[in-house]
C-alpha positions as CSV (number, residue, x, y, z in Angstrom):
1,T,-12.0,-4.9,-6.0
2,Q,-10.3,-2.5,-3.6
3,L,-13.7,-1.8,-2.0
4,G,-14.8,-5.5,-2.0
5,L,-17.4,-5.0,-4.8
6,D,-18.0,-7.4,-7.6
7,S,-17.9,-6.2,-11.2
8,D,-21.6,-6.5,-11.6
9,D,-22.4,-4.4,-8.5
10,E,-24.2,-1.2,-9.5
11,L,-21.6,0.8,-7.6
12,S,-18.9,-0.6,-9.9
13,S,-20.5,0.7,-13.0
14,G,-18.0,2.4,-15.3
15,E,-15.1,1.6,-13.0
16,V,-14.3,-2.0,-13.9
17,G,-10.7,-2.4,-15.0
18,K,-10.0,1.3,-15.1
19,V,-7.1,1.4,-12.6
20,G,-6.3,-2.2,-12.0
21,V,-7.3,-5.8,-12.5
22,P,-10.8,-6.7,-11.4
23,I,-10.9,-9.9,-9.3
24,D,-14.3,-11.3,-8.6
25,S,-13.8,-15.0,-8.0
26,I,-11.3,-17.9,-8.1
27,H,-11.7,-18.0,-11.9
28,D,-10.1,-14.5,-12.2
29,M,-7.2,-15.5,-10.0
30,R,-6.7,-18.6,-12.1
31,E,-6.7,-16.6,-15.3
32,L,-4.3,-13.9,-13.8
33,F,-1.7,-16.6,-12.9
34,A,-2.2,-18.9,-15.9
35,E,1.2,-20.3,-16.9
36,I,3.0,-18.6,-14.0
37,D,4.7,-20.9,-11.5
38,M,3.4,-19.5,-8.1
39,S,6.1,-21.4,-6.2
40,S,9.0,-19.5,-7.9
41,I,7.7,-15.9,-7.9
42,S,6.9,-13.2,-5.3
43,T,3.6,-11.4,-5.8
44,S,2.8,-8.0,-4.4
45,M,-0.9,-7.1,-4.0
46,T,-1.9,-3.5,-3.3
47,I,-5.0,-4.6,-1.4
48,N,-6.1,-3.4,2.0
49,A,-9.8,-3.6,3.2
50,P,-10.4,-6.9,1.4
51,A,-6.8,-8.2,1.9
52,T,-8.0,-11.4,3.6
53,T,-10.2,-12.2,0.7
54,L,-7.6,-11.6,-2.0
55,L,-4.9,-13.6,-0.1
56,A,-7.5,-16.4,0.4
57,L,-8.0,-16.5,-3.4
58,Y,-4.3,-16.5,-4.1
59,A,-3.8,-19.4,-1.6
60,A,-6.7,-21.3,-3.0
61,V,-5.4,-21.2,-6.6
62,A,-1.9,-22.1,-5.4
63,E,-3.3,-25.1,-3.6
64,E,-5.0,-26.2,-6.8
65,R,-1.7,-26.0,-8.5
66,G,-0.1,-28.2,-5.9
67,V,1.8,-25.3,-4.2
68,P,1.4,-25.4,-0.4
69,S,0.9,-22.0,1.2
70,K,4.1,-22.4,3.1
71,H,6.0,-22.1,-0.2
72,L,4.3,-18.8,-1.3
73,S,6.2,-15.6,-1.3
74,G,4.8,-12.1,-1.6
75,T,3.2,-9.1,0.1
76,V,-0.3,-7.8,0.8
77,Q,-0.4,-4.2,1.7
78,N,-3.1,-4.9,4.4
79,D,-2.6,-1.4,5.9
80,I,-6.1,-0.1,6.7
81,L,-5.1,2.8,8.9
82,K,-3.7,4.9,6.0
83,E,-7.0,4.3,4.2
84,Y,-8.8,6.1,6.9
85,I,-6.2,8.8,7.1
86,S,-5.6,9.6,3.4
87,R,-6.7,7.2,0.7
88,G,-10.3,6.5,1.5
89,L,-10.6,2.9,0.3
90,Y,-11.9,1.3,3.5
91,I,-15.1,-0.7,4.1
92,F,-15.4,-1.5,7.8
93,P,-15.1,0.3,11.1
94,P,-11.6,0.5,12.7
95,E,-11.8,-2.3,15.2
96,P,-13.0,-5.1,12.9
97,S,-10.6,-3.9,10.3
98,M,-7.8,-4.3,12.8
99,R,-9.1,-7.8,13.5
100,L,-8.9,-8.7,9.8
101,T,-5.4,-7.3,9.6
102,T,-4.2,-9.4,12.6
103,D,-6.2,-12.5,11.5
104,L,-4.2,-12.4,8.2
105,M,-0.9,-11.9,10.1
106,S,-1.7,-14.8,12.5
107,W,-2.7,-17.2,9.7
108,C,0.5,-16.4,7.7
109,K,2.7,-17.0,10.8
110,V,1.6,-20.7,10.7
111,N,0.6,-21.3,7.1
112,A,2.6,-18.9,4.9
113,P,5.8,-18.0,6.8
114,R,7.5,-16.5,3.7
115,W,4.6,-14.0,3.1
116,N,5.0,-10.3,4.0
117,T,1.8,-9.9,6.0
118,I,1.6,-6.1,6.0
119,S,3.3,-3.2,4.1
120,I,2.8,-0.1,6.2
121,S,2.5,2.8,3.9
122,G,3.5,6.4,4.2
123,Y,3.2,6.9,0.5
124,H,-0.5,7.7,0.4
125,M,-0.2,10.1,3.3
126,R,2.7,11.9,1.6
127,E,0.8,12.1,-1.7
128,A,-2.1,13.6,0.2
129,G,0.1,16.4,1.5
130,C,2.1,15.6,4.6
131,T,5.8,16.6,5.1
132,A,8.8,14.3,5.2
133,S,8.9,14.2,9.0
134,Q,5.1,13.6,9.1
135,E,5.4,10.8,6.7
136,I,8.0,9.1,8.9
137,A,6.0,9.7,12.1
138,L,2.5,8.7,10.9
139,T,3.9,5.6,9.2
140,L,5.8,4.4,12.3
141,A,2.9,5.3,14.6
142,N,0.7,3.1,12.5
143,A,3.3,0.4,12.6
144,L,3.5,0.6,16.4
145,L,-0.3,0.1,16.6
146,Y,-0.3,-2.9,14.3
147,S,2.5,-4.5,16.3
148,S,0.7,-3.9,19.6
149,K,-2.6,-5.4,18.2
150,A,-0.7,-8.4,16.8
151,I,0.8,-9.0,20.3
152,E,-2.6,-8.6,21.9
153,S,-3.9,-11.3,19.5
154,G,-1.4,-13.7,20.9
155,M,1.6,-13.3,18.7
156,K,5.1,-12.4,19.8
157,I,7.1,-9.6,18.2
158,D,9.5,-12.1,16.5
159,D,6.5,-14.0,15.1
160,F,5.5,-11.2,12.7
161,A,7.9,-8.3,12.8
162,P,10.5,-9.9,10.4
163,R,7.8,-10.0,7.8
164,I,6.7,-6.4,8.1
165,S,7.7,-4.2,5.2
166,F,7.2,-0.4,4.7
167,F,6.3,1.7,1.7
168,F,7.4,5.3,1.3
169,A,7.1,8.1,-1.3
170,C,10.1,9.9,-2.7
171,H,9.6,13.6,-3.5
172,N,11.7,16.3,-5.1
173,N,13.9,17.6,-2.3
174,F,16.8,15.3,-3.0
175,I,18.8,15.6,0.2
176,E,15.8,15.7,2.5
177,E,14.5,12.5,0.9
178,V,17.8,10.6,1.4
179,C,17.8,11.7,5.0
180,K,14.1,10.7,5.4
181,F,14.8,7.1,4.6
182,R,17.9,7.0,6.8
183,A,15.9,8.6,9.7
184,A,13.0,6.1,9.3
185,R,15.3,3.1,9.6
186,Q,17.1,4.4,12.6
187,L,13.9,5.5,14.4
188,W,12.1,2.2,13.8
189,Y,15.0,0.3,15.2
190,E,15.0,2.4,18.3
191,L,11.3,2.2,18.8
192,V,11.1,-1.6,18.4
193,Q,14.1,-2.2,20.6
194,D,12.7,0.1,23.4
195,R,9.1,-1.1,23.3
196,F,9.1,-4.8,22.3
197,S,12.6,-6.1,23.1
198,P,12.9,-8.6,20.2
199,V,15.3,-11.4,20.1
200,N,15.5,-11.7,16.3
201,P,17.5,-8.8,14.9
202,K,15.3,-8.8,11.7
203,S,12.4,-7.7,13.9
204,S,13.8,-4.2,14.2
205,Q,15.0,-3.8,10.6
206,L,13.0,-1.5,8.5
207,R,12.8,-3.0,5.0
208,F,11.1,-0.7,2.6
209,H,9.8,-0.2,-0.9
210,T,9.9,3.3,-2.5
211,Q,7.7,4.7,-5.2
212,T,8.5,8.0,-6.9
213,S,5.9,10.7,-6.3
214,G,2.9,10.9,-8.5
215,V,1.7,14.1,-6.9
216,T,4.9,16.0,-8.0
217,L,4.3,15.1,-11.7
218,T,2.8,17.9,-13.8
219,A,0.4,17.9,-16.8
220,Q,2.3,20.9,-18.0
221,Q,5.6,20.0,-19.9
222,P,5.2,16.3,-18.9
223,M,8.6,15.3,-20.3
224,N,10.1,17.2,-17.3
225,N,8.6,14.4,-15.2
226,A,11.1,11.9,-16.6
227,I,13.8,14.1,-15.0
228,R,11.9,14.4,-11.7
229,V,11.4,10.6,-11.6
230,A,15.1,10.0,-12.3
231,Y,16.2,12.2,-9.4
232,Q,13.6,10.8,-7.0
233,A,14.7,7.3,-7.9
234,L,18.3,8.2,-7.4
235,S,17.5,9.7,-4.0
236,A,15.7,6.5,-2.9
237,V,18.7,4.4,-3.9
238,F,21.0,6.7,-1.9
239,G,18.6,6.3,1.0
240,G,18.9,2.5,0.9
241,T,15.6,1.3,-0.5
242,Q,15.2,-2.4,-1.0
243,S,12.6,-2.1,-3.8
244,L,11.7,0.7,-6.2
245,H,8.9,1.8,-8.5
246,T,9.5,4.5,-11.0
247,N,6.4,6.4,-12.2
248,S,5.8,7.1,-15.9
249,F,6.2,10.7,-17.1
250,D,2.6,10.9,-18.5
251,E,0.9,9.9,-15.2
252,A,-0.6,13.4,-14.7
253,L,-2.3,13.0,-18.1
254,G,-3.7,9.5,-18.0
255,L,-2.8,5.8,-17.8
256,P,0.8,5.2,-18.9
257,T,1.7,4.3,-22.5
258,E,4.1,1.5,-23.4
259,E,6.7,4.2,-24.3
260,S,6.5,5.9,-20.9
261,V,6.5,2.6,-19.0
262,K,9.7,1.5,-20.8
263,L,11.4,4.8,-20.0
264,A,10.5,4.4,-16.3
265,L,12.0,0.9,-16.4
266,R,15.2,2.1,-18.2
267,T,15.6,4.8,-15.5
268,Q,16.0,2.1,-12.8
269,Q,18.3,0.0,-15.1
270,I,20.6,3.0,-15.7
271,I,20.9,3.7,-12.0
272,A,21.6,0.0,-11.3
273,E,24.0,-0.7,-14.1
274,E,25.7,2.6,-15.0
275,S,25.8,4.9,-12.0
276,G,28.1,2.8,-9.7
277,I,26.0,3.7,-6.7
278,I,25.2,0.1,-5.9
279,D,28.8,-0.6,-5.2
280,H,28.5,1.3,-1.9
281,V,26.3,0.5,1.1
282,D,25.8,4.1,2.2
283,P,27.5,6.5,-0.3
284,L,26.5,9.7,1.5
285,G,27.1,8.4,5.0
286,G,29.3,10.7,7.1
287,S,28.3,13.9,5.2
288,E,27.7,16.6,7.7
289,V,24.6,17.8,5.9
290,I,23.2,14.3,5.6
291,E,23.9,13.3,9.2
292,S,22.6,16.6,10.7
293,L,19.4,16.6,8.7
294,T,18.8,12.9,9.5
295,D,19.1,13.7,13.2
296,E,16.7,16.6,12.8
297,L,14.1,14.5,11.0
298,I,14.3,11.9,13.7
299,L,13.7,14.5,16.4
300,Q,10.7,15.9,14.5
301,A,9.2,12.5,13.8
302,R,9.7,11.3,17.4
303,K,7.9,14.4,18.7
304,I,4.9,13.7,16.4
305,I,4.8,10.0,17.5
306,D,5.0,11.0,21.1
307,D,2.1,13.5,20.6
308,I,0.0,10.7,19.0
309,E,0.7,8.4,21.8
310,K,-0.4,11.0,24.4
311,M,-3.7,11.3,22.5
312,G,-4.3,7.6,22.8
313,G,-2.4,6.2,19.9
314,A,-2.9,6.0,16.1
315,L,-6.3,4.4,16.2
316,E,-7.9,6.9,18.6
317,C,-6.3,9.8,16.6
318,V,-7.8,8.4,13.4
319,K,-11.2,8.4,15.0
320,A,-10.7,12.0,16.0
321,G,-9.4,13.1,12.6
322,I,-6.0,14.2,14.0
323,Q,-3.8,12.8,11.3
324,Q,-6.3,13.9,8.6
325,K,-6.2,17.4,9.9
326,M,-2.4,17.4,10.0
327,I,-2.2,16.3,6.4
328,H,-4.8,18.9,5.2
329,E,-2.9,21.7,6.8
330,S,0.4,20.7,5.3
331,A,-1.2,20.3,1.8
332,W,-2.9,23.7,2.1
333,S,0.4,25.3,3.1
334,H,2.2,23.7,0.1
335,L,-0.6,24.8,-2.3
336,N,-0.4,28.4,-1.0
337,R,3.4,28.4,-1.5
338,V,3.1,27.3,-5.1
339,E,0.2,29.7,-5.9
340,D,2.0,32.8,-4.6
341,G,5.4,31.7,-6.1
342,R,7.3,31.0,-3.0
343,E,7.8,27.4,-4.2
344,Q,8.6,27.0,-7.8
345,V,7.4,24.2,-10.0
346,V,9.0,24.2,-13.5
347,G,6.4,24.4,-16.2
348,V,3.6,25.4,-13.7
349,N,4.7,28.7,-12.2
350,S,8.3,28.9,-13.5
351,H,9.6,28.6,-17.1
352,V,6.0,28.3,-18.4
353,D,5.2,27.4,-22.0
354,E,2.4,29.2,-23.8
355,E,1.5,26.3,-26.0
356,P,-0.2,23.3,-24.3
357,Y,1.3,19.8,-24.6
358,S,-0.3,17.6,-27.2
359,F,-1.0,14.2,-25.7
360,E,-2.6,10.9,-27.0
361,G,-2.8,8.5,-24.1
362,M,-4.0,5.0,-23.7
363,V,-7.7,4.4,-24.5
364,L,-9.4,1.6,-22.7
365,D,-11.8,-0.8,-24.4
366,S,-15.2,-0.2,-22.7
367,S,-16.5,-3.5,-24.0
368,A,-14.1,-5.3,-21.5
369,E,-16.4,-4.3,-18.6
370,K,-19.5,-5.9,-20.3
371,S,-17.5,-9.1,-21.0
372,K,-16.3,-9.3,-17.4
373,I,-19.8,-8.9,-16.0
374,S,-21.2,-11.5,-18.4
375,K,-18.6,-14.1,-17.4
376,L,-19.3,-13.4,-13.7
377,Q,-23.0,-13.8,-14.0
378,E,-22.6,-17.0,-16.0
379,M,-20.4,-18.4,-13.3
380,K,-23.0,-17.5,-10.6
381,E,-25.7,-19.3,-12.6
382,N,-23.7,-22.6,-13.0
383,R,-22.1,-22.9,-9.5
384,D,-23.3,-24.9,-6.5
385,D,-25.5,-22.3,-4.7
386,Y,-25.9,-24.5,-1.6
387,A,-22.2,-24.9,-1.2
388,V,-21.7,-21.1,-1.5
389,S,-24.5,-20.4,1.0
390,E,-23.0,-22.8,3.5
391,A,-19.5,-21.3,3.1
392,L,-20.9,-17.8,3.6
393,N,-22.7,-18.9,6.7
394,A,-19.5,-20.3,8.1
395,I,-17.9,-16.9,7.6
396,R,-20.9,-15.2,9.3
397,E,-20.6,-17.6,12.3
398,T,-16.8,-17.0,12.5
399,C,-17.4,-13.3,12.7
400,V,-19.5,-13.8,15.7
401,S,-17.3,-16.4,17.4
402,G,-14.1,-14.3,17.1
403,A,-12.1,-17.1,15.5
404,N,-9.6,-16.5,12.7
405,L,-11.5,-15.7,9.5
406,M,-8.8,-16.7,7.0
407,Q,-9.7,-20.4,6.6
408,P,-13.5,-19.9,6.3
409,I,-12.8,-17.3,3.6
410,I,-10.4,-19.7,1.7
411,S,-13.1,-22.4,1.9
412,A,-15.6,-19.9,0.4
413,M,-13.3,-19.0,-2.4
414,K,-12.9,-22.7,-3.4
415,V,-16.6,-23.1,-3.9
416,E,-16.8,-20.0,-6.2
417,A,-18.1,-17.4,-3.7
418,T,-17.2,-14.0,-4.9
419,V,-15.2,-11.2,-3.4
420,G,-18.4,-9.1,-3.2
421,E,-20.4,-11.8,-1.5
422,V,-17.7,-12.4,1.1
423,N,-17.3,-8.8,1.9
424,T,-21.1,-8.3,2.0
425,V,-21.2,-10.8,4.8
426,L,-18.4,-9.0,6.6
427,R,-20.1,-5.7,6.0
428,E,-23.4,-7.1,7.5
429,Q,-21.6,-8.3,10.6
430,F,-19.1,-5.5,11.1
431,G,-21.0,-2.5,9.8
432,T,-19.5,0.4,7.9
433,W,-17.9,3.7,9.1
434,V,-17.1,7.2,7.8
435,S,-13.7,8.5,8.8
436,P,-13.5,12.1,10.0
437,S,-12.2,14.4,7.2
438,G,-10.0,16.4,9.6
439,V,-11.4,19.6,8.1
């Protein structure tokens, strides 16, 4: 689904349902939200390249339930730049991808004003190897580009900026991570005020979600990961996060078990209900160490942003592999420090156990993929092929005309077109692209 492929595509073989919920058509979205009141919840979708398609499906199902899109609340990640830079789940070349991003933002401005239209992510870049200051800089540089493109498409900063959210990682250096979040908020405020002069104060607020760091978790002595996650979560709360995901301790070994998921949840609940931290807005504010390191991170991040701007901005740098190279070099430096012992990782190169950890993880039912494909093919046999063909042609024509693609995609979803079929049309019109590795 992340790559706009149906479950019965040969490229999907062996991957269906392994790391998420496969969504092929409106039937899957109906099943996913069965007995859930879509007017009373907020739904977050980690979807990027096919974000328009998945939001279209969500809106179509809500409309069937009598819930107008203006009442929908939620978030689509919709951050394609970080896919080119670090994650790799992109489909189209940069320019049409940016068009899809801003089409979604523009459609939501009118039709779904409570929807967070983009969640600009530093998480994946940090997990790939960049430093704290690089995570701030690369994320905010991407955010500046999205904002500029949205304004070029006819929107004003106050039309979309209040619905922008951010997504950061939280690593093991407790103090540095607290300062990173504080620095990101302050720097984003300054950048938006200086460059876009918003009227609405919410336009320059950096609202962010934090996830504890998967890449810091070890297969060796995995119970240690519960401690790492707890400290990382605590750091994020000290840093002022609005939303938090705590990873499971067995993530380095496989999909999480019920036991590990519950412990991750309890970690947040203990912080929220027992620690007393939430009684204070900024518990560490005023600390000389915190304030000085925050200022230092702002200076480092601002320099990186300025360098990116001098090279033509985030998009041109992506095409040249600049951010990719930056991340590879940081990751290589970190690996060398661990391997030669300059940086210690408990259980890996410090306090090592001789006996390996015994682990029985979650085992997936392989028959689920066959069942999913069978249902999809049955749907394709029984739908109105003419209606689907007409809807896909409308998308094709809209690609050429330059009009907003959201409504034609919603119409296609309603007549049982699939995610794969819609994105095949887009792929045919926009082409594909290979991002430079930076190596």
